[in-house]
C-alpha positions as a Markdown table, in Angstrom:
| # | Residue | x | y | z |
|---|---|---|---|---|
| 1 | Met | 0.0 | 0.0 | 0.0 |
| 2 | Lys | 1.2 | 3.5 | -0.7 |
| 3 | Gln | -1.2 | 5.4 | 1.6 |
| 4 | Val | -4.3 | 5.1 | 3.6 |
| 5 | Asn | -6.0 | 8.2 | 5.0 |
| 6 | Thr | -8.8 | 8.1 | 7.4 |
| 7 | Tyr | -10.1 | 8.1 | 11.0 |
| 8 | Leu | -12.9 | 5.7 | 11.7 |
| 9 | Met | -15.5 | 6.1 | 14.5 |
| 10 | Phe | -17.4 | 3.1 | 15.9 |
| 11 | Asp | -20.2 | 2.7 | 18.3 |
| 12 | Gly | -18.7 | 0.0 | 20.6 |
| 13 | Asn | -17.2 | -2.4 | 18.1 |
| 14 | Cys | -13.9 | -0.6 | 17.3 |
| 15 | Arg | -11.8 | -3.4 | 18.8 |
| 16 | Glu | -13.5 | -6.1 | 16.6 |
| 17 | Ala | -13.3 | -3.9 | 13.5 |
| 18 | Met | -9.6 | -3.0 | 14.0 |
| 19 | Gln | -8.6 | -6.6 | 14.7 |
| 20 | Phe | -10.4 | -7.6 | 11.5 |
| 21 | Tyr | -8.6 | -4.9 | 9.5 |
| 22 | Ser | -5.3 | -5.8 | 11.1 |
| 23 | Gln | -5.7 | -9.4 | 10.0 |
| 24 | Cys | -6.8 | -8.4 | 6.4 |
| 25 | Leu | -4.0 | -5.8 | 5.9 |
| 26 | Gly | -1.3 | -7.7 | 7.8 |
| 27 | Ala | -0.8 | -4.6 | 10.0 |
| 28 | Arg | 0.4 | -4.0 | 13.6 |
| 29 | Leu | -2.4 | -3.0 | 15.9 |
| 30 | Asp | -2.1 | -0.8 | 19.0 |
| 31 | Leu | -5.2 | -0.3 | 21.1 |
| 32 | Met | -6.0 | 1.8 | 24.1 |
| 33 | Ser | -9.3 | 1.4 | 25.9 |
| 34 | Phe | -11.0 | 4.2 | 27.9 |
| 35 | Ala | -10.1 | 2.2 | 31.1 |
| 36 | Asp | -6.4 | 2.4 | 30.0 |
| 37 | Ala | -6.6 | 6.2 | 29.7 |
| 38 | Lys | -6.5 | 7.1 | 33.3 |
| 39 | Ala | -6.0 | 10.8 | 32.7 |
| 40 | Phe | -9.6 | 11.8 | 32.5 |
| 41 | Ala | -13.0 | 10.7 | 33.7 |
| 42 | Tyr | -15.4 | 8.7 | 31.5 |
| 43 | Pro | -18.7 | 6.9 | 32.1 |
| 44 | Ala | -18.5 | 3.4 | 33.5 |
| 45 | Glu | -20.2 | 1.9 | 30.4 |
| 46 | Ala | -17.3 | 3.2 | 28.3 |
| 47 | Lys | -14.6 | 1.3 | 30.1 |
| 48 | Asp | -14.3 | -1.4 | 27.5 |
| 49 | Arg | -14.6 | 0.9 | 24.5 |
| 50 | Val | -11.6 | 1.9 | 22.5 |
| 51 | Ile | -10.4 | 5.5 | 23.0 |
| 52 | His | -7.7 | 5.1 | 20.3 |
| 53 | Ala | -6.6 | 2.5 | 17.9 |
| 54 | Lys | -3.8 | 2.7 | 15.3 |
| 55 | Leu | -2.9 | 0.2 | 12.6 |
| 56 | Thr | 0.6 | 0.5 | 11.2 |
| 57 | Lys | 2.3 | -1.1 | 8.2 |
| 58 | Gly | 5.4 | 0.7 | 7.2 |
| 59 | Thr | 4.6 | 4.4 | 6.8 |
| 60 | Val | 0.9 | 3.6 | 6.3 |
| 61 | Phe | -1.5 | 4.1 | 9.2 |
| 62 | Leu | -5.2 | 3.9 | 10.0 |
| 63 | Met | -6.7 | 5.3 | 13.2 |
| 64 | Ala | -10.0 | 4.7 | 14.9 |
| 65 | Ser | -12.0 | 5.0 | 18.2 |
| 66 | Asp | -15.4 | 4.2 | 19.7 |
| 67 | Thr | -17.8 | 7.0 | 20.5 |
| 68 | Met | -18.9 | 7.6 | 24.0 |
| 69 | Pro | -22.1 | 5.6 | 24.9 |
| 70 | Gly | -25.2 | 7.5 | 23.8 |
| 71 | Met | -23.4 | 9.8 | 21.4 |
| 72 | Pro | -25.0 | 10.1 | 18.0 |
| 73 | Trp | -23.5 | 7.7 | 15.5 |
| 74 | Gln | -24.7 | 6.7 | 12.0 |
| 75 | Gln | -23.2 | 3.9 | 10.1 |
| 76 | Gly | -22.1 | 5.0 | 6.7 |
| 77 | Thr | -21.2 | 8.5 | 7.7 |
| 78 | Asn | -18.6 | 7.6 | 10.3 |
| 79 | Phe | -15.6 | 7.5 | 8.0 |
| 80 | Ser | -13.9 | 8.3 | 4.8 |
| 81 | Ile | -11.2 | 6.0 | 3.4 |
| 82 | Ser | -9.2 | 5.4 | 0.3 |
| 83 | Ile | -6.5 | 2.7 | -0.1 |
| 84 | Asp | -3.8 | 3.4 | -2.6 |
| 85 | Cys | -2.2 | 0.1 | -3.6 |
| 86 | Glu | 1.2 | -0.7 | -5.1 |
| 87 | Ser | 0.0 | -3.2 | -7.7 |
| 88 | Ala | -3.0 | -4.8 | -9.4 |
| 89 | Glu | -2.3 | -8.0 | -7.4 |
| 90 | Glu | -2.5 | -6.0 | -4.1 |
| 91 | Ile | -5.7 | -4.4 | -5.2 |
| 92 | Glu | -7.3 | -7.8 | -6.0 |
| 93 | Arg | -6.0 | -9.3 | -2.7 |
| 94 | Leu | -7.2 | -6.4 | -0.4 |
| 95 | Phe | -10.5 | -6.0 | -2.2 |
| 96 | Gly | -11.2 | -9.8 | -1.8 |
| 97 | Ala | -10.1 | -9.8 | 1.9 |
| 98 | Leu | -12.1 | -6.7 | 2.9 |
| 99 | Gly | -15.1 | -7.7 | 0.8 |
| 100 | Glu | -15.4 | -11.2 | 2.3 |
| 101 | Lys | -18.9 | -11.4 | 3.8 |
| 102 | Gly | -19.4 | -7.7 | 2.8 |
| 103 | Thr | -21.2 | -5.9 | 0.1 |
| 104 | Val | -19.6 | -4.8 | -3.2 |
| 105 | Thr | -21.2 | -1.6 | -4.2 |
| 106 | Met | -19.0 | -1.1 | -7.3 |
| 107 | Pro | -17.0 | -4.1 | -8.7 |
| 108 | Leu | -13.3 | -3.7 | -9.4 |
| 109 | Ser | -12.8 | -2.4 | -12.9 |
| 110 | Asp | -10.5 | -0.2 | -14.9 |
| 111 | Ala | -11.6 | 3.4 | -14.3 |
| 112 | Phe | -11.5 | 6.2 | -16.8 |
| 113 | Trp | -8.7 | 8.0 | -14.9 |
| 114 | Gly | -6.4 | 5.0 | -15.5 |
| 115 | Ala | -6.7 | 3.2 | -12.1 |
| 116 | Arg | -8.2 | -0.1 | -11.1 |
| 117 | Phe | -11.1 | 1.0 | -8.8 |
| 118 | Gly | -13.9 | -0.6 | -6.8 |
| 119 | Met | -16.1 | 0.2 | -3.8 |
| 120 | Leu | -17.4 | -2.0 | -1.0 |
| 121 | Lys | -18.7 | -2.1 | 2.5 |
| 122 | Asp | -16.9 | -4.7 | 4.6 |
| 123 | Arg | -18.7 | -7.2 | 6.8 |
| 124 | Leu | -18.7 | -4.6 | 9.6 |
| 125 | Gly | -20.3 | -2.0 | 7.3 |
| 126 | Ser | -17.3 | 0.3 | 7.4 |
| 127 | Ile | -14.5 | 0.3 | 4.9 |
| 128 | Gly | -15.2 | 1.5 | 1.3 |
| 129 | Cys | -12.3 | 1.1 | -1.1 |
């Protein structure tokens, strides 16, 4: 991958999502729960939620966190992401891994601007490539 740019927000399933992405992307995952962040007060129901997660693979990174319980959150508007791949083979592999049990909204194809492009929602309803 050349670059990934985004910050994802989840409503209590950040840990599951970031572990899934870590597995698909072969990336290192660092997680901190609200309970780990002892510097400020938080509601008791937030203790198992993720305050910060970071996936790292080389110079590429992806960050995420959970919302506080009860905060407004709408799936589909909680992110923006684009994955810039090194090769057609990498595009195919990542699209297949992230799309497993997901929904392809635009199949991979050669786009008019000269790139191989597709769009999907993964099984957690989050990543669109």
